[in-house]
C-alpha positions in Angstrom: 0.1 12.7 17.2 2.3 9.6 17.5 5.6 10.0 15.5 4.5 7.8 12.6 7.5 9.1 10.7 9.9 7.2 13.1 10.4 3.5 12.2 10.6 2.8 15.9 6.9 3.7 16.3 6.0 0.9 13.9 8.6 -1.5 15.3 7.2 -1.2 18.8 3.7 -2.2 17.5 5.2 -5.4 16.1 7.3 -6.0 19.2 4.2 -5.7 21.5 1.9 -7.7 19.1 -0.3 -4.6 18.5 -0.5 -4.8 14.7 -4.3 -4.7 14.9 -4.7 -4.1 11.2 -3.6 -7.7 10.4 -6.6 -9.7 9.3 -4.5 -12.8 8.3 -5.1 -12.5 4.6 -5.1 -10.1 1.7 -7.8 -7.4 1.8 -10.7 -8.7 -0.4 -10.9 -5.6 -2.6 -7.2 -5.8 -3.5 -7.4 -9.5 -4.1 -10.4 -8.9 -6.4 -8.7 -6.1 -8.3 -5.6 -8.2 -8.9 -7.8 -11.1 -10.2 -9.7 -8.6 -12.5 -6.3 -8.3 -14.3 -6.1 -4.6 -13.9 -2.4 -5.2 -14.4 -0.7 -7.5 -16.9 0.6 -10.8 -15.7 4.3 -10.6 -14.9 4.2 -6.8 -14.2 6.8 -5.5 -11.7 4.9 -4.4 -8.6 5.8 -2.7 -5.4 3.6 -3.3 -2.3 4.3 -0.4 0.0 3.7 -0.4 3.7 3.4 -4.2 3.2 3.1 -5.0 6.9 2.7 -8.8 7.3 2.8 -9.2 3.6 -0.7 -10.6 2.6 -1.1 -8.3 -0.4 2.5 -9.0 -1.5 1.9 -12.8 -1.3 -1.4 -12.5 -3.2 0.4 -10.6 -6.0 3.3 -13.1 -6.1 0.8 -16.1 -6.3 -0.8 -14.4 -9.3 2.5 -14.2 -11.2 3.6 -10.6 -10.5 7.2 -9.7 -9.8 6.9 -8.3 -6.3 9.0 -6.0 -4.2 7.5 -5.8 -0.6 8.5 -2.6 1.2 8.0 -1.5 4.8 9.4 1.0 7.3 9.7 -1.6 10.1 12.4 -4.2 10.0 10.2 -6.6 12.0 7.7 -6.5 9.1 10.3 -7.3 6.5 11.7 -10.2 8.6 8.2 -11.6 8.9 7.6 -11.3 5.2 10.8 -13.0 4.3 10.1 -15.9 6.6 6.5 -16.3 5.4 7.4 -16.1 1.8 9.9 -19.0 2.2 7.2 -21.0 4.1 4.7 -20.5 1.3 7.2 -21.2 -1.5 6.8 -17.7 -2.9 9.5 -15.7 -4.7 9.6 -12.0 -3.9 12.0 -9.3 -2.7 11.3 -7.7 0.7 13.1 -4.5 1.5 13.1 -2.2 4.5 12.7 1.4 3.2 11.0 4.7 3.8 8.1 5.2 1.4 9.3 8.8 0.8 12.5 7.5 -0.7 10.7 5.4 -3.4 11.5 7.7 -6.3 15.1 8.1 -5.2 15.7 4.5 -4.7 13.6 3.1 -7.5 13.2 5.8 -10.1 10.5 4.9 -12.7 11.0 1.2 -11.8 7.6 -0.2 -11.2 4.6 -1.0 -13.5 2.4 -0.7 -10.5 2.4 0.2 -6.8 -0.1 -1.5 -4.5 -1.0 0.2 -1.2 -3.3 -0.9 1.6 -3.8 2.2 3.8 -0.2 3.1 3.6 -1.0 6.8 2.9 -3.4 6.8 5.9 -0.6 5.6 8.2 1.5 8.6 7.3 1.6 12.1 8.8 -1.3 13.8 6.9 1.0 16.8 6.4 3.2 14.6 4.1 0.5 13.5 1.7 1.8 15.6 -1.2 5.2 14.1 -0.6 3.7 10.6 -0.8 2.2 11.4 -4.3 5.6 12.7 -5.5 7.4 9.6 -4.2 4.9 7.1 -5.6 4.5 8.7 -9.0 8.3 9.0 -9.3 8.8 5.3 -8.7 6.3 4.4 -11.4 7.0 4.0 -15.1 5.1 6.4 -17.3 1.5 5.2 -17.3 2.2 2.9 -14.4 -0.6 2.4 -11.9 -1.1 3.2 -8.2 -3.9 1.1 -6.8 -5.3 -0.1 -3.5 -7.3 1.2 -0.5 -7.5 4.4 1.4 -9.4 4.6 4.7 -12.3 7.0 5.1 -13.3 6.3 8.7 -14.3 9.8 10.1 -12.5 9.3 13.4 -10.6 12.5 14.5 -7.2 10.8 15.1 -5.0 8.1 13.7 -3.1 6.2 12.5 -4.8 5.3 10.3 -5.7 9.0 9.4 -9.0 9.3 7.5 -9.1 10.7 4.0 -12.2 11.2 1.8 -12.7 11.2 -1.9 -12.5 14.9 -2.6 -9.1 15.2 -1.0 -7.9 12.0 -2.7 -8.9 13.4 -6.1 -7.2 16.7 -5.3 -4.0 15.0 -4.2 -3.9 12.6 -7.2 -4.7 15.2 -9.9 -1.2 16.7 -10.5 0.4 13.3 -10.8 -2.2 10.7 -11.8 -5.3 10.3 -13.9 -8.0 8.7 -11.8 -9.3 5.5 -13.4 -11.5 4.3 -10.5 -12.5 5.6 -7.0 -15.4 4.0 -5.2 -16.4 2.7 -1.8 -15.3 -0.9 -1.9 -18.2 -3.4 -1.9 -16.4 -6.3 -0.4 -14.3 -5.0 2.5 -13.8 -6.9 5.7 -16.9 -6.5 7.8 -15.6 -4.0 10.3 -14.3 -1.8 7.5 -17.4 -1.9 5.3 -18.4 1.4 3.9 -15.1 3.1 4.9 -12.6 1.8 2.3 -12.0 3.8 -0.9 -11.0 1.4 -3.7 -9.0 3.3 -6.3 -6.9 2.9 -9.4 -4.9 5.8 -10.7 -2.6 6.0 -13.8 0.7 8.1 -13.7 0.5 11.1 -16.0 
């Protein structure tokens, strides 16, 4: 398995223009959820594994206070530049997702994730739940997309609904988990759209 826990792994993908996950805009299910007002306007939101920043930009355009977080410095530099170009106000920070609770204890009203969990070493999924729940205010929401693609390798590493529910249960109350109906065409049927509330 590639060393996905090393920021240099992700940096190298940006440096060689191999960020194949970039579709040039916010994932449609996340854009829809934000427009459904599953979060109050003005909520303080972290977008983790923000990559090129499309979900962070969408949230900022809709009036949320956004902190965009990524492991790779190249991603953060790109987000900062694009935010200025688009006239958007947000904070972009290079950080390890596993340090969320230490760096921002009970800080956020919500955390948005677009296949961040599925980019991580599967052995660290419990650690991810601890980190995200610890960075949320009580009753804060974790929402976004997990990738259930059935391929044997990764990243992204596949995860299915039973495991998602099991991982969430000690930390979150599941509010929604369904196959997204409006994914990008090549991801249709493989994205788990979810909303979970911190216990």
